[in-house]
N, C-alpha and C positions, 0 to 999 in steps of 0.2 A: 834255479832254486824252485822248488814248488810252493805256491801260495797256501796259506791255511784257511780252513773254514771256522770261524768264529759264531759260537752261539751266543746271540745277544739277547739279554732278558729285556722285557718292557715293564712298565709299572702296572698294577693289578686295578688302578681306579684313578681318579682324579687326585693327584697330590703332589709335592714338589719332587721333582726327578730325584734331586740329591737325597733325599730323605730315604730312597730305597736303591737307587743304582749308584755304586760306588764310583768315584771320580776316574778311578784307573779304567773301568769299564766304559765310562764315557770318552776317555782319551783313546782307547783303541776304536770305538765306535767311529771317532771323528777321522780317524786313519784310513776308513773303508770308503770304498765310493762304489761298490758292487754288493747289492742287498738282495736276499731273497725274503720275500713277503707275502702275506694273505691278502692284503690291501695296500695298495699304494699311498691313499689318502691319509689313512692313520699312522703309516709309516714315515710319510713326510712331517705329519704334526709331531711325532716324536722327535724326529732328528731336529726339527726347528726349535723345540722346547729344550733339548740338550744343548743347544747354541752351536749347533754343526758349523763350522767354519767356511765350508766351500759352498758352491752353488748348488742349491737343492735341485734345479733342473739339469745339472749334468750328471747327477746320480743315476746309474743304471740300475733298474728294478726287475727282477724276474718275479712272476706271480706264481706262487703255490698256494693252489686251493682245490675245491672238489672239482673245479673245470680243467684243470692242469691234466694234459695226456702225460701218461707215465713215459712214453719215448721222449718227451721233450726234457724231462727232468736232469738227464745226464749233462745237458749242454748248459746248465746253470752254473756248473762247476768247472767250466772251460777255463775262465780266467785264471784258476789255480794254476793249470798248466803251463801257464805263461809267468807266473810268479807273483799274481795279485791276489790279495786276499778276498775273501767272500765273505758276508756276515750273513746268518739267518737272523732277522728281527721277529721275534713273537708278537702276536697281537696284543697280549695280555701273559705276564709272568715269564717262565722260561721256555725256550724251544725245546721242541722234541717230548715234552710230557704232556699229555692231554692236548697234543699239538701237532699238526701235519709234518712237521720238520724232521720228525724221525726218520722218514724216507730219504731225504737228502744227507742225513749223516750216515745212513747205511752205504749209499752209493759213494761217499767221500772215503768210506774205510775199504769199500772195493777198489776204488782207484788210487789209493795209497795216498790220500791226502790228509794231513794232519788235521785233528779235530779238536777244538779249543774251548771248553765250557765257560763261560763268563758267571761271576756271582749275581745273582738278582734274587727278586721275590718269586716264591713258589707258593699258591695258595693253599695246595695240598699240604706241603710240609708246615707251613705256618699255623693251618687249622691243627693239624695232629699235634705240635707243639704245645698249642695253648689249651688242649682238650682235658688234659690230665689222663687220657686213655693209653693203652699200652703203645708205646714207641718202640719196644723192641721187636714186636711183631704186628704187622699190618699190611694191608692188601689195597690198592687203588683200584676201583671197579668200574671208572668212567661214568658213562650214563646206564640208569637202569631201564628196563622195557617201558615204552611209551604206552603200549595197549594194554588196555584195561585188565584184559583175560591173563596177561602174563605177569604183570606187576605184582599182585599179591603174592603169589608163589615164588617169584624172586626175592621178595622181602624176606619171607619165611627162610628161605634157603640160606640167605646171608647172615640172618640173625642165628640161626642154628649152627652154621658153620663158626661164627665168631664166639659163641658160649661153648663149642666143643673145644676150640683150639685156643681161646683165649686171645684172640685175635682182632685188632681193631679195622673196621670194615670203613672204607672212605669211598664217599662218590658225588657226582655233581649233578646238576639238571639245569635244562635251559631256563633262564630267569622267569619266564612268564609262567613256567610250569611248577615253580617251587611249592606254592600253596598246596597244589594238589598232592604233590609228593609228601609234603609234611603230613597231610591229613590221612594219607594211607599209611605213613610209617605209625602213626598215633594211634590208628585203629587197628593194625594187624599186629605190632610188636607187643612182646610180653611186658607187663607194667614195671617189671625189674630191669629190662633193657635199659642201657644208656644211649641217649641220644643228644650228639653235639652239633650246633650250627655255627658256622663262622660266616658273618656276613660284611660284605665292603671291606676286606681287610686291606690294611694299609692307609685306609682314608679316614678323614675326620668322622665319618659315620660308622666305623668300623663296630661290631658287635659280636662277642663270642659267647653262647650261652650254652651250659652243659646241664641236663636234667634227666632223671628218670622218666619213662614213658608216663608214669602215672603222674607225675607233677607238670609233663607238658600239656596234659588234658585240661588244665586249667590255665594256661597261658600260651595265648596265640600269637605267635612273632609276626611282624611286618616283612615278610620275605618277597612280595610281588616285585617282579622285573629287577632285584637286586642280585649281583652275582654272589652265590653261596656255595660253602662246602659241608656236605653232611658226614657225620660220621657215628657209627654205632658200636656198641659193645655188648655183648649179651652176657 
């Protein structure tokens, strides 16, 4: 019997594990000792917080990050051929969404391995749920361009597309660049465009604020070095 590939969600920030990760997911996680992770240290920390019953030092970790060679990736799923379950553990939120785990899932399907997504927090969906913006039609755009000469044009393009199609546009930024992105959005977007910002989701410091651009101009949020999701609707 072929082993399964389980997609294991992680918390979005410092909070009680059981507040956001269902007990059933924790039980499955505790039955696995082969994990694909971005960082072994944070993966170990997560497993310890769940009360992992086995010896952490006996767990086999495969690293999937920007340094991983593409030719090594199929080998991460070799245990499945022997009937051993493997788990992809996200650094935060759910695997394979704004996360490198998608490439593993693709290989699993090609190799005939059953993929099992497990329930957990997604910052993208939580932000959309709490925004009041269009949840029937939306796009997740990942990161916007970093270069100063590209960002304004991209923001205008996103805003225009949103207004034309009545579609919520969702994107993220590296936490230390949050304030720069916020400033650009307020400067470039039309006064009537709605901007939602969800910060530190699922933690005690969670804040979700939705305003028109004209109102944001008199309200500067504290986003520096904090995980945030941005949403606009023209």
